[in-house]
N, C-alpha and C positions, 0 to 999 in steps of 0.2 A: 563392371557394375553399370546397370542401365541408367540412362540419363533420366532425371525426374524433372518435369516441368510443372509449374503452378500456373493454372489458367482459369479463366472464368468459365464455370460450368454452364451448360444449358439450364434455363430456369425450370426447376422442378416445382410444380404447384405446391406440394406439401412443404418443401424447403422454403419457398418464397413466403408462404402463409406464416410459417413459424418465425421467419425473419421480420416480417411486418408486425407481428404481435410483439416481439421483443423490442423493436424500435419504438413502437407506440408506448409500451410500458415504461421504457427508459425515458422517453420524453416527458411522461407524467411525473416520473421520479425527479428529473432534473428541474422541472418548472414548479414542482410542489403542488400547484393548483392551476388547472388549465381547462379550457373548454374544448369541445369536439371541433369547433370551427378552427381554433388555434392549432389543434393537433393536426388537422388536415393541411393547414398552411405550412407547418414546420416539417412534417414528414413527407409531404408531397403526395400523400395518398388521397383518394377520392373521399368525399363525404360519406357515401354509402359504405366504403371499406372501413373507414374509421368507426362508423356506427356499429358495424358487425363485430369489429375487433373489441371495442369497448364493451359491447354487450357480453361478449365471451369473458372478458376480464372481470366484469361485474358478477357474472354467474359463478366464476371460480373464486370470488371473494378477494381478488388481488387488489382491486381498487374500490373506492366508494364515491358516491355522489354527495357533495357537500354544499348545498345551497346553489344560488344562481348568481351570475355575474352580470350586472347592468353596465352596458357600455354602448351608448348611442341608441339608435332606434331599433325597433323590432323586439321580438321575444327574447328575454334574457337567457343566456346560455347556462346550462348546468355545469357546475365546476366539478372536475374529477381530481381525486387525490389518491395517493397510495394508501392502502389499508395496512397500517403498521403491524397489526397482529396476524396478518395473513400467513407470514412465514417467519421463522426464526433460524438463527445460525450461530454456531460457536466459532470463535477465532482463537487460536493458540499461537503464542510467539515463544519459541524456544531459543535462547541464546546462551552464551557461555557464562553469563553472570546473572541470569534471571529466567523465570518462566512466568508468562502472563496469560491470563485466560479471560475472555470477555464473551458475553451473550448479547447479540444484537437482534433487533426486530427488522422487518422488511424495509423500514425507512432508514435503516443504518444507525438507529439510536442505540446507545449502550444501555442495556437494562441491568446488567450485573457484571461485576469485575472482581477478579482475584489476582493477586500478584505475589510472587515469592522471589526474594533476592537469594539466589542459590548459585554459588560458584561451581561451574562445571557439573551441573545436574546430570545424572546418568539416566538412561532410558527408564529404569525401574522407578526412579524418583519422579519423572514426568508422569508416568502412568499412575502412580500413587496420588499425585497432586490432582490429576484429572478425576479419578474415581472419588476422591474425597469431596470435590466441590461441584461437579457437573450437575448432578440431580438436584442438589440444594439450590443452585443458581436458577434452574428452570422453575422450581417451586417458588423461589423468592420473587421471580418476575411474573408469576402467574401464566407462564407460557405453556401452551398445549404441546405435548410431545409429538402428537400427530402432525403438527405444523413445523416440526424441526426439519429443515431442508438438508442440512449436512454440517460437517465440521471441516474447517480449514486450518492447516498448520503451517506456520511460516518459520523457517530456520535457515541459518547460513549454509551455503554450499560447503561441502567438505567438512561438515561438523565432525570433529574428532580426528581430523588429519592435519589441518593447519595448526602448527604449534603456537601456543600462547603461554607466557610464563605462568606457572602455577597449575597447569593442567595435569591431572593425575594420570598415571599410566593406563588405568582402566577406561579413560575417556574415549579411547579408540573404539569402544563397543558401539558407538553411534554408526560406524562404518558398516556394520553388519546388521543394524537394527531395521526391522520392518516397521517404519514409523506409523503407517495407518493402523497396524495391529494394536498400537498403544491405546487407541481410542475406540476399539471394537465394542466395548460395553460402557455404559448400560444402554446405549441407544444403537439401534441397527440402522444407521444412515451412512451415506457415502462420506469418505474422508479424502480431502484434496490437499496435496502438498505443494508448497511453493517456496522459492528463495525469499528470505525476509525482506531484502531491499526491493525485489520485484513486487512482493505483496504490498509493501508500503507505498510504492509508486502507484499501483493499481487502486489502492484504497483512496489515496489522495486525488487521483483522477476522477473517481466515481463520486466521492463525498466531500472533498476538500477544495482547497485553492486550485488544484490541478484542473478542475472542471472548466476554468477560465482560459486554459492554454491548450492549444492543439499540439504543441511540442514542448517538452520540458526534460530537464535532467534532474533526477531526484537523487539526493545524497543522504544516505542513512548512516549516522554516526552512532553505532552501538558499541559493543565490546570490540568489534572490528570496524571497518569502513567499507560500505558497499554502495552501489548505485543502481538506478533504474532509468531506462531511457524510453520516453514516449515521443513518437514522431508521427505527425498528422493523425493524432488521435489513437494510434495503435502502439501497444507495448512491443518494443523491438528487442528480441532476445539475442540476436547475433547467430553466427554459423553453428556454434556449439553451446548456445544458451548462456554464455558468460559475459554478455555486454554489461557495461556499467561498473566493472571491477576496478574502480578508481583507487581503492585502498591497496591494491597489489602492484601499483606502478612503482618501479624501482627508483630510488633516490640517487643522485650523483655521488653522494658520499657513502653509499651503502645503505642497506635496509629498505623498508617499504614505507609508503605514505602512511599506512594505517598504524605503523609502529608508534607514531606520534599523534596523528589525527584520529583518535578513537577514545572511547571512554576508558579503556584499559590503559592507553597511553597517557591520558590526562590523570588517571589515578596514580600511575607510577610517578609522574612529575610532581603531583601534590604530595605524595608520600615522602619524597626526598626533602620537601620543605616542611614536613611535619604535619601535613593535613590529609584529609580524606575527601571523597566526593560528598559525603554527608556534611562535612564542615562547609563545603562550598555552597551547599543549598541555603545555609543560614548566614553566609558571610556578608557583611555590610560593605558598601562601596568604600574603597580606600583601605580596607583591612588587609592584614598581611596575607590572608588566604586569597582575597580578591586580587592582590598584586601578583601572587603566584599564578593565578589564572591568566592574568594579563601577559605574563612571560610565555606561558603555554600558547596563548592566542597568537602572539607574534610568530612563533614557530609554526603554528598550524596554517596561518595565512601564507607564510613563505613556501610551505610545501604544497598548498592547494592551488596557488595562483597558476603555475605552469599547466597543470591538467585542465583548469578552467579556461585558460587561453586557448588550448587545443580544442576543447569542447565548443567554444564560441566560434572558432574558425572552421571546424569540420562539421559540426552538427547544426549550428545556428538555432539553439533552443530559444523559446519565448521567455523562459524563466529557469532559474536554478533554485530548487527548493531543498531546504535542509530539514531533515527530521531527526529527532534524538530524544531520549528520555531525560536528557539534561534540562534543567530549568529553563523556561522560555527566555528569560532575560539574557542568559548566557548564549543561547542559540542565536538570539537577535544580535548580540555583540559580534559573534563570529560572522554572521551574514553581512552586517554593516561594514566590518573591517575588510571583508573580501571585496565588497563593492567599491570601497575607497581605493583599495590596492589596484583593482582592475582599471578604475577610472584614471589612475595616476600613471599608467604605463606610458613611456616615452613614445612608443609607436602605437597610434590609435588602432583599435581592433575594427574590422569591417562591421561588426555588430557585437554589442555587449549586453547580454541578458541580465535583467535584475536578479539579485540574489536575495532570497527571503526565507524566513522560517515557514515550514509547511504548517498548514492549519491543523492537521491531525498529528502533529509532531510526536507527542509522547506515545500514543497508542497506535500509530500508523501500521506497523507490521501486523498486529493482532486484528485491527479493523480490516485491513486488506485481506487477511486470511479469512475472516468471517464473510467477506463479500464473494469469495471464490465459489461456494455452492450456489449462491444467487446467480452469479455470472454464468455458471455452467448450465443451469436449468432455465433461467428466466430472462437474462439480460443479453443485449446484442453481442455477437461475436464477430470479429472482423472477417473471419473466413466462412461465414454462414453460406455465402453464395460461391465459395471457391473450393476447389479440390485439387489434390495432387494426383497426377497420372504419369505413368511411364510413357515416354515418347515412343511411338511406334516406328 
């Protein structure tokens, strides 16, 4: 097998121009309102280059001018902002216990949302859910179908193969399913597929708390337990694309971390005590259901601390972010309990990242999926100026 090297390519004018446009557009997105002078300072591009790029972005309707910014002497600079209605995208999150569908604009704002709690939905169920709601959501938001950039779908790796209690025999149909084909109508746009935890991490990096951190470990607690790893601003997939699989770490007494630390694991624990996840949503502090959650929480911390110790020592993330459809107050309790446990270790860690709830916690996989079409066509890509070549 020929050796493959990844190296910096010679600068191709067309490639560099596209990269600079994407970088400029992303800077406007991140800063929300910014002048051309500030763009030149942030991107390192010359003032004439920024002027040419922003003129093109204005002509294409991707950005708008919104007043002037007075800051010191001289002519006030015109403020540039993202045009929210320039582009739209759908994000779909398929999991073993639900299907979620959102429509976002170019600013990442959710315009319409549909959710279905469905245990082990089959491909035909997902296609039916999509066809039932997609066109109505576009009409509800007043979105122009011509501005629909694409559809992103986020789902767990090996959907249909990793066993979970209650999965029907026919659930293995996902292994043979052409997922993009499920969304082939009613719109003729590209469909992008991503692992749910990776999509959540990318969405958080683009639009949530993750934008503050160059490196982070994202933990997604859904029906299973997944993770996403961002290092130096880049999502890192690993050699076979399976980085961040924190839920599949074996436990010393048998089983896997996600057998307990997951929504399905929490549901099983509550069921033994006579409660459900729905009961937990309305449980008051100190109630029997809340106390049952506390017992589960202790077990979750015990199982998560060793992987987080390893992550802090090996990866040195700036933050550990936890996303989940579980109510925010319970995710916060898990994050705080993990921070306390890590801080109390007898042997101090060389570095200990703060643990916190992700800003986009509940909708993170769907939002991340919706960002995929924007990222592909319009936002910076880490390998824009890089290419793989066989070594001669």
